[in-house]
C-alpha positions as CSV (number, residue, x, y, z in Angstrom):
1,X,-82.3,84.1,-121.1
2,X,-83.4,80.5,-122.0
3,X,-82.5,77.6,-119.8
4,X,-79.9,76.5,-122.4
5,X,-78.1,79.8,-122.3
6,X,-78.4,80.0,-118.5
7,X,-76.7,76.6,-118.3
8,X,-73.9,77.7,-120.8
9,X,-73.4,80.9,-118.7
10,X,-73.2,78.9,-115.5
11,X,-70.6,76.6,-117.2
12,X,-68.7,79.7,-118.4
13,X,-68.8,81.0,-114.8
14,X,-67.3,77.8,-113.5
15,X,-64.6,77.7,-116.2
16,X,-63.7,81.3,-115.6
17,X,-63.5,80.6,-111.9
18,X,-61.3,77.5,-112.3
19,X,-58.9,79.4,-114.6
20,X,-58.9,82.4,-112.2
21,X,-58.1,80.1,-109.3
22,X,-55.3,78.4,-111.2
23,X,-53.7,81.6,-112.3
24,X,-54.1,83.1,-108.8
25,X,-52.3,80.1,-107.3
26,X,-49.4,80.7,-109.8
27,X,-49.3,84.5,-109.1
28,X,-49.6,84.1,-105.4
29,X,-47.3,81.2,-104.6
30,X,-46.0,78.9,-107.4
31,X,-44.0,81.5,-109.2
32,X,-42.7,83.1,-106.0
33,X,-41.5,79.6,-104.9
34,X,-39.9,78.9,-108.2
35,X,-38.1,82.3,-108.2
36,X,-36.5,81.4,-104.9
37,X,-34.8,78.3,-106.5
38,X,-31.5,78.6,-108.3
39,X,-32.3,79.6,-111.9
40,X,-31.6,76.2,-113.5
41,X,-33.9,74.5,-111.0
42,X,-36.6,77.1,-111.3
43,X,-36.5,76.9,-115.1
44,X,-36.6,73.1,-115.1
45,X,-39.5,73.0,-112.7
46,X,-41.5,75.5,-114.8
47,X,-40.7,73.5,-117.9
48,X,-42.1,70.4,-116.2
49,X,-45.2,72.2,-115.1
50,X,-45.7,73.5,-118.6
51,X,-45.6,69.9,-120.0
52,X,-47.8,68.4,-117.2
53,X,-50.5,71.1,-117.3
54,X,-51.3,70.3,-121.0
55,X,-53.6,67.4,-120.0
56,X,-57.1,66.7,-121.2
57,X,-58.9,68.1,-118.1
58,X,-57.0,71.4,-118.2
59,X,-57.5,71.7,-122.0
60,X,-61.2,70.9,-121.7
61,X,-61.7,73.7,-119.1
62,X,-59.4,76.2,-120.9
63,X,-60.6,75.6,-124.4
64,X,-64.1,74.6,-123.5
65,X,-64.7,77.9,-121.7
66,X,-63.3,79.8,-124.6
67,X,-65.8,78.0,-126.9
68,X,-68.6,78.7,-124.5
69,X,-67.6,82.4,-124.3
70,X,-67.6,82.7,-128.1
71,X,-71.2,81.3,-128.2
72,X,-72.3,83.5,-125.3
73,X,-70.8,86.6,-126.9
74,X,-72.7,85.9,-130.1
75,X,-75.9,85.3,-128.1
76,X,-75.4,88.6,-126.3
77,X,-74.9,90.6,-129.4
78,X,-77.8,89.0,-131.2
79,X,-80.1,89.4,-128.2
80,X,-78.7,92.7,-127.0
81,X,-82.0,93.9,-125.6
82,X,-82.4,90.8,-123.4
83,X,-81.7,90.8,-119.7
84,X,-78.1,90.0,-118.9
85,X,-76.8,90.5,-122.4
86,X,-74.3,93.2,-121.4
87,X,-72.9,91.0,-118.6
88,X,-72.7,87.9,-121.0
89,X,-70.7,90.0,-123.5
90,X,-68.5,91.5,-120.9
91,X,-67.7,88.2,-119.3
92,X,-67.1,86.5,-122.6
93,X,-64.7,89.3,-123.8
94,X,-62.8,89.3,-120.5
95,X,-62.2,85.5,-120.8
96,X,-61.5,85.6,-124.6
97,X,-59.1,88.5,-124.5
98,X,-57.8,88.5,-120.9
99,X,-57.3,84.8,-120.6
100,X,-57.4,83.0,-123.9
101,X,-55.7,85.6,-126.1
102,X,-53.2,86.7,-123.4
103,X,-52.2,83.0,-122.9
104,X,-51.6,82.5,-126.6
105,X,-50.0,85.8,-127.4
106,X,-47.8,86.3,-124.3
107,X,-47.5,83.3,-121.9
108,X,-47.2,80.4,-124.4
109,X,-44.4,82.1,-126.4
110,X,-42.5,82.7,-123.2
111,X,-43.0,79.0,-122.2
112,X,-41.7,77.9,-125.6
113,X,-38.7,80.2,-125.3
114,X,-37.9,78.9,-121.8
115,X,-38.2,75.3,-123.0
116,X,-35.8,76.0,-125.9
117,X,-32.8,77.0,-123.8
118,X,-30.4,74.9,-121.7
119,X,-31.5,75.8,-118.2
120,X,-28.1,75.2,-116.8
121,X,-26.3,77.6,-119.1
122,X,-25.8,81.3,-119.1
123,X,-28.6,81.7,-121.7
124,X,-30.9,79.7,-119.5
125,X,-30.2,81.9,-116.5
126,X,-30.9,85.0,-118.6
127,X,-34.0,83.5,-120.0
128,X,-35.3,82.5,-116.6
129,X,-34.8,86.1,-115.4
130,X,-36.6,87.4,-118.4
131,X,-39.3,84.8,-118.0
132,X,-40.1,85.8,-114.4
133,X,-40.2,89.5,-115.3
134,X,-42.5,89.1,-118.4
135,X,-44.6,86.0,-117.7
136,X,-45.8,86.9,-114.2
137,X,-47.4,90.3,-115.1
138,X,-49.4,88.6,-117.9
139,X,-50.4,85.9,-115.4
140,X,-51.7,88.7,-113.1
141,X,-53.8,89.9,-116.1
142,X,-55.2,86.5,-116.6
143,X,-56.1,86.2,-112.9
144,X,-57.9,89.5,-112.9
145,X,-59.6,88.8,-116.2
146,X,-60.8,85.4,-115.0
147,X,-62.1,86.9,-111.7
148,X,-63.9,89.7,-113.5
149,X,-65.4,87.2,-116.1
150,X,-66.7,85.1,-113.2
151,X,-68.4,88.2,-111.7
152,X,-69.9,89.2,-115.0
153,X,-71.4,85.7,-115.6
154,X,-72.8,85.8,-112.1
155,X,-74.4,89.1,-112.8
156,X,-75.8,87.8,-116.1
157,X,-77.4,84.9,-114.3
158,X,-79.0,87.0,-111.5
């Protein structure tokens, strides 16, 4: 692997690790804390988090790592016989499918649905229950995918 692609793989490793850590914190403590609040308060707090998290630094890491993974996946396929190609492809696919696609397909629509209801009403309470039941398992998937992607990038670099 050339120095350029080693650097890109290292950056993808860091991005995957940052995302895995963020999702782990949500799975391990943030969502459990919010679930202990009365439904309206939990929903309002989560809606606030969903607005605040969309900041330039988060988006740079989240989207930038996805872009790096797309480049690294292409590099792995085109250089399949090279050392580390399998691990580059595996790490890239884990991030692109397990984090990026899962976020867009599952977590973001649930975030949008939660934001669209009045948190203090009956519909808001029902949505909050649904949100906790559906959002959290997909966050676990993202946590595991990010951790596995990090490991794959580490193996690609060894």
